[in-house]
C-alpha positions as CSV (number, residue, x, y, z in Angstrom):
1,M,0.0,0.0,0.0
2,A,1.2,3.5,-0.7
3,Q,1.8,5.7,2.3
4,G,-1.3,7.6,3.4
5,T,-3.6,5.9,0.9
6,T,-5.9,2.9,1.0
7,E,-5.3,2.0,-2.6
8,P,-2.4,-0.1,-3.8
9,A,0.6,1.9,-5.2
10,S,0.7,2.2,-9.0
11,P,3.6,0.5,-10.9
12,L,5.1,4.0,-11.5
13,Q,4.9,4.9,-7.8
14,R,6.4,1.6,-6.8
15,A,9.3,2.1,-9.2
16,R,9.9,5.7,-8.0
17,E,9.8,4.5,-4.3
18,R,12.3,1.7,-5.1
19,V,14.8,4.1,-6.7
20,E,14.4,6.6,-3.8
21,A,15.0,3.8,-1.3
22,L,18.2,2.8,-3.0
23,A,19.6,6.3,-3.5
24,D,22.5,7.8,-1.6
25,P,23.5,11.4,-2.3
26,D,27.2,10.5,-1.7
27,G,27.0,7.4,-3.9
28,E,29.6,6.6,-6.6
29,F,27.3,5.0,-9.2
30,A,24.5,6.3,-11.4
31,V,22.1,5.1,-14.1
32,A,22.1,6.7,-17.5
33,C,21.3,6.0,-21.2
34,A,24.3,4.1,-22.7
35,E,24.1,6.2,-25.9
36,T,23.3,9.7,-24.8
37,G,24.2,9.9,-21.1
38,V,20.7,11.2,-20.3
39,R,19.3,10.3,-16.9
40,P,15.6,10.2,-17.3
41,P,13.0,10.0,-14.5
42,P,13.0,8.3,-12.1
43,V,16.8,8.2,-11.9
44,W,17.7,11.8,-12.9
45,G,20.1,13.4,-10.5
46,T,20.3,10.3,-8.3
47,R,23.4,8.5,-7.0
48,F,23.7,5.0,-5.6
49,P,26.1,3.6,-3.0
50,S,27.1,0.4,-4.9
51,F,27.0,-1.1,-8.3
52,E,24.4,-3.6,-7.1
53,A,22.1,-0.9,-5.7
54,A,22.4,0.9,-9.1
55,E,21.5,-2.3,-10.9
56,R,18.4,-2.6,-8.9
57,A,17.6,1.0,-9.5
58,R,18.2,0.5,-13.2
59,D,15.7,-2.4,-13.2
60,A,13.1,-0.2,-11.4
61,A,13.7,2.6,-13.9
62,V,13.3,0.2,-16.9
63,A,10.0,-1.0,-15.4
64,Y,9.0,2.7,-14.9
65,R,9.9,3.6,-18.5
66,E,8.1,0.5,-19.9
67,T,4.9,1.4,-18.0
68,L,5.1,5.0,-19.4
69,R,5.5,3.7,-22.9
70,A,2.5,1.4,-22.4
71,L,0.5,4.5,-21.5
72,D,2.1,6.7,-24.2
73,P,3.9,4.9,-27.1
74,G,5.6,8.1,-28.0
75,C,7.5,8.2,-24.7
76,E,11.3,8.2,-25.4
77,S,13.1,4.9,-24.9
78,Y,16.5,4.7,-23.2
79,D,19.1,1.9,-23.0
80,L,19.8,2.3,-19.3
81,V,23.1,1.2,-17.9
82,V,25.0,1.5,-14.6
83,C,27.9,3.9,-14.7
84,E,30.3,5.5,-12.3
85,E,29.4,9.0,-11.1
86,T,31.9,11.5,-12.4
87,E,32.6,15.1,-11.4
88,S,31.4,16.2,-14.8
89,S,28.2,14.5,-15.8
90,L,28.4,15.7,-19.3
91,G,27.7,12.8,-21.7
92,F,28.7,12.8,-25.4
93,A,27.6,10.4,-28.1
94,S,28.2,10.7,-31.9
95,V,26.5,8.5,-34.5
96,R,27.1,8.5,-38.2
97,E,24.5,6.8,-40.4
98,T,24.4,6.2,-44.2
99,T,21.4,7.6,-46.0
100,D,19.9,6.7,-49.4
101,G,21.4,9.8,-51.1
102,R,24.7,10.1,-52.9
103,R,27.2,13.0,-53.0
104,A,28.3,14.7,-56.2
105,N,31.5,12.5,-56.1
106,G,29.3,9.3,-55.9
107,L,30.1,8.5,-52.3
108,P,27.2,7.7,-50.0
109,R,25.7,10.6,-48.2
110,T,25.8,10.3,-44.4
111,R,23.9,11.9,-41.5
112,R,25.9,12.6,-38.3
113,T,24.0,13.1,-35.0
114,V,25.8,14.4,-31.9
115,T,24.1,14.4,-28.5
116,L,25.4,16.1,-25.4
117,A,23.6,15.5,-22.1
118,G,24.1,17.1,-18.7
119,E,23.2,16.0,-15.2
120,G,19.8,17.7,-15.1
121,R,16.5,16.2,-16.2
122,D,16.2,18.1,-19.5
123,E,19.7,19.2,-20.1
124,W,20.6,17.9,-23.6
125,L,21.5,19.2,-27.0
126,R,21.2,17.2,-30.2
127,V,22.9,18.4,-33.4
128,E,22.3,16.8,-36.8
129,N,24.4,17.4,-39.9
130,A,26.1,20.5,-38.4
131,P,29.8,21.0,-38.2
132,V,31.0,19.5,-34.9
133,V,34.7,19.9,-34.2
134,D,37.1,19.0,-31.4
135,L,38.3,22.1,-29.5
136,V,40.3,20.2,-26.9
137,G,43.1,17.7,-27.5
138,P,44.4,15.1,-25.0
139,D,46.5,17.8,-23.2
140,A,45.3,21.3,-24.1
141,L,43.0,23.4,-26.3
142,L,43.6,22.9,-30.0
143,D,45.0,25.9,-31.9
144,D,42.9,27.7,-34.5
145,E,44.6,26.1,-37.5
146,V,43.6,22.6,-36.3
147,V,40.0,23.6,-35.8
148,E,39.9,25.3,-39.2
149,R,41.2,22.1,-40.9
150,Q,38.4,20.1,-39.2
151,L,35.8,22.6,-40.5
152,R,37.3,22.5,-44.1
153,T,37.2,18.7,-44.0
154,M,33.6,18.8,-43.1
155,E,32.7,21.1,-45.9
156,G,34.0,18.4,-48.4
157,E,31.6,15.9,-46.8
158,R,28.4,17.8,-47.5
């Protein structure tokens, strides 16, 4: 029974309560989408004390998301995984897909989608077919010449 009610808790409420019971604000683990790094409800902004607790929270979040999709088939689907909490919760994913079109030189036309996701519930940015360049190398910011070469290379791909 849900607290303060006489009716049984809904599947959504049970999943949220399970995640809350497993949460620890000082935890070292989180649950996020494997592709985008997005942490959808009910796990957004939540940490867990152990890998095992995060796995149980992930299972509850999967049940939560499946229940939402049963109610609204348009609800976004996520491939949720357990990950280590980091100081910077910025997630990055890049996907390049071949399309049916051809470029002027006969090579297949591609579509590149880049997604950045933050720690918050609705912090994300998705860019499709726009120039996305690296500004930072392994040790330092890249100089203007390197960034310019990346942009010129991308012009040839369009």
